[in-house]
C-alpha positions in Angstrom: -17.7 9.2 -14.4 -19.4 6.8 -12.1 -17.4 4.3 -10.3 -17.7 0.9 -11.2 -20.3 -1.3 -8.8 -18.4 -4.5 -8.6 -14.8 -5.2 -9.2 -13.5 -8.6 -10.5 -10.2 -10.4 -10.5 -9.4 -8.1 -13.8 -9.8 -5.0 -11.9 -7.5 -6.2 -9.1 -5.0 -7.3 -11.5 -5.2 -3.6 -13.2 -5.0 -2.1 -9.9 -1.6 -3.6 -9.1 0.0 -3.2 -12.3 -0.9 0.3 -12.4 0.6 0.6 -8.8 3.7 -1.4 -10.5 4.2 1.3 -13.1 3.5 4.1 -10.4 6.2 2.7 -8.3 8.5 2.3 -11.1 8.1 5.9 -11.7 8.5 7.3 -8.2 11.5 4.9 -6.9 14.1 7.6 -7.2 11.8 9.6 -5.0 10.9 7.3 -2.7 14.6 6.5 -2.3 15.5 10.0 -1.7 12.8 10.3 1.2 14.2 7.4 2.6 17.9 8.4 2.4 16.9 11.4 4.7 15.5 9.0 7.3 16.2 5.3 6.5 18.4 3.0 4.7 18.1 4.8 1.3 16.6 1.6 -0.3 13.0 1.9 -0.4 12.4 2.6 -3.9 14.7 0.5 -4.8 12.8 -2.5 -3.0 9.4 -1.7 -3.8 10.4 -1.5 -7.4 11.9 -5.1 -7.0 8.6 -6.4 -5.4 6.4 -4.7 -7.5 8.1 -5.6 -10.7 7.8 -9.1 -9.3 3.9 -8.9 -8.9 3.0 -7.6 -12.5 5.4 -10.2 -13.9 3.7 -13.0 -11.7 0.2 -11.3 -12.6 1.2 -11.5 -16.2 1.9 -15.4 -16.0 -1.1 -16.6 -13.7 -4.3 -15.5 -14.0 -6.1 -15.7 -10.5 -9.6 -16.0 -10.8 -10.6 -13.9 -8.0 -9.9 -10.7 -6.3 -8.5 -12.2 -3.2 -6.4 -14.8 -5.0 -5.0 -12.0 -7.2 -4.2 -10.0 -3.8 -2.9 -13.1 -2.0 -0.5 -13.8 -5.0 0.8 -10.6 -5.0 1.4 -10.5 -1.2 3.3 -13.5 -1.7 5.6 -12.2 -4.5 6.2 -9.3 -1.9 7.3 -11.2 0.9 9.4 -13.0 -0.9 11.2 -10.5 -3.2 11.5 -7.2 -1.0 14.1 -6.8 1.2 13.6 -4.8 4.6 10.6 -4.5 6.5 8.3 -3.2 3.4 7.9 -6.7 2.0 6.2 -8.3 4.8 4.6 -5.2 6.1 3.1 -4.9 2.5 2.6 -8.5 2.0 0.9 -9.1 5.1 -1.4 -5.8 3.7 -2.2 -7.6 0.4 -2.8 -11.1 1.6 -4.8 -10.0 4.7 -7.1 -8.1 2.7 -7.2 -10.7 0.3 -8.1 -13.5 2.8 -10.7 -11.2 4.1 -12.6 -10.9 0.3 -12.6 -14.9 0.5 -13.5 -16.9 -2.7 -16.3 -14.5 -4.2 -15.8 -14.0 -7.7 -16.6 -10.2 -7.7 -16.8 -7.2 -4.6 -18.3 -4.2 -4.0 -16.2 -1.2 -3.1 -17.7 -1.4 0.6 -16.5 -4.9 0.8 -13.3 -3.9 -0.5 -13.2 -1.3 2.2 -13.8 -3.5 5.0 -11.5 -6.1 3.9 -8.7 -3.2 3.8 -9.6 -2.3 7.2 -8.4 -5.8 8.3 -5.6 -5.7 6.0 -4.2 -2.3 7.7 -5.0 -3.6 11.1 -2.5 -6.7 10.5 0.3 -4.2 9.2 -0.7 -2.4 12.6 -0.1 -5.7 14.9 3.0 -6.8 12.8 4.7 -3.5 12.8 3.9 -2.4 16.4 2.6 0.6 15.3 -0.4 3.2 15.0 -1.4 6.5 13.6 0.9 9.1 14.2 4.1 7.0 14.6 5.1 8.2 11.1 4.5 5.0 9.1 2.9 3.8 6.4 -0.5 3.4 8.8 -0.8 7.0 8.4 -1.5 6.9 4.9 -3.5 3.7 4.7 -5.8 4.3 7.9 -7.4 7.2 6.7 -7.5 5.5 3.3 -9.2 2.7 4.2 -11.8 4.5 6.3 -12.7 7.2 3.5 -12.8 4.1 1.0 -16.2 3.5 2.4 -17.3 7.0 0.8 -15.4 6.7 -2.7 -12.3 5.6 -4.3 -11.5 9.4 -4.7 -11.9 10.3 -0.9 -9.7 7.3 -0.2 -6.8 8.7 -2.6 -7.3 12.1 -1.2 -7.1 10.5 2.7 -3.8 8.8 1.5 -2.4 11.7 0.0 -3.1 13.8 2.8 -2.0 11.5 5.4 1.5 11.0 3.9 2.1 14.6 3.8 0.6 15.0 7.6 4.0 12.6 8.1 6.5 15.5 7.6 6.1 17.4 10.9 6.0 14.1 13.0 9.1 12.6 15.1 9.1 8.9 13.9 8.3 6.5 16.6 8.5 2.9 14.5 10.9 1.7 12.1 14.4 2.8 11.2 13.7 6.6 11.3 12.8 6.3 15.1 16.3 6.0 15.6 17.0 9.7 14.7 14.4 11.0 17.1 14.0 14.8 16.7 16.2 14.5 13.3 13.2 12.7 11.8 10.8 15.8 12.1 10.7 17.5 8.6 10.8 14.5 6.4 8.0 12.8 4.3 7.7 8.9 5.2 8.5 6.8 2.7 6.4 4.2 3.6 3.3 6.6 3.7 4.3 8.0 0.5 4.6 4.6 -1.2 1.0 3.7 0.4 -0.7 6.6 -1.2 0.8 5.5 -4.5 -0.8 2.3 -4.2 -4.1 3.9 -3.1 -3.6 6.4 -6.3 -3.4 3.7 -8.6 -6.7 2.3 -7.2 -8.5 5.3 -7.6 -6.9 5.4 -11.3 -8.2 2.0 -12.0 -11.7 2.9 -10.7 -12.0 6.1 -13.0 
């Protein structure tokens, strides 16, 4: 099946509600991953945040892709505890801002905007790819989105898996030093869910 050529606000709403369902489904696994190297609250926090996003999108109907992402970003920042809220909120808000007020965008425009959002996350968290964070899934996904939605999903999922042998250099997991090796990063895992939801909706 061919990919959609233009993406409107309804597409972005479907993306985020699909992501919310995926986070809800996988929340226990995210928390399990986080209990090994973090505060054991990533799944709970993400579920709370994305449930709030889905509720807000049900109540309001932002008219543009950028406005959908901005609303979602605001919800995540206000409802998610820990570092995840500001990081995910920044990702969506900055991506939305980069898309501007246009009513429809192309996949290439989304890829470009997502790279802007990912760069903002890197700046906020002071992390780079290889530090065992959400960036390990997001950076390759944003780069591969220029090729296709499927390539972005594969890149995100491979990036999340590739965090297993890494030693964490940022975030709560970094306090564990060598003991962080051998565990998949929960933030990279939830980021891969977000990208998988995007590909699912595009299909």
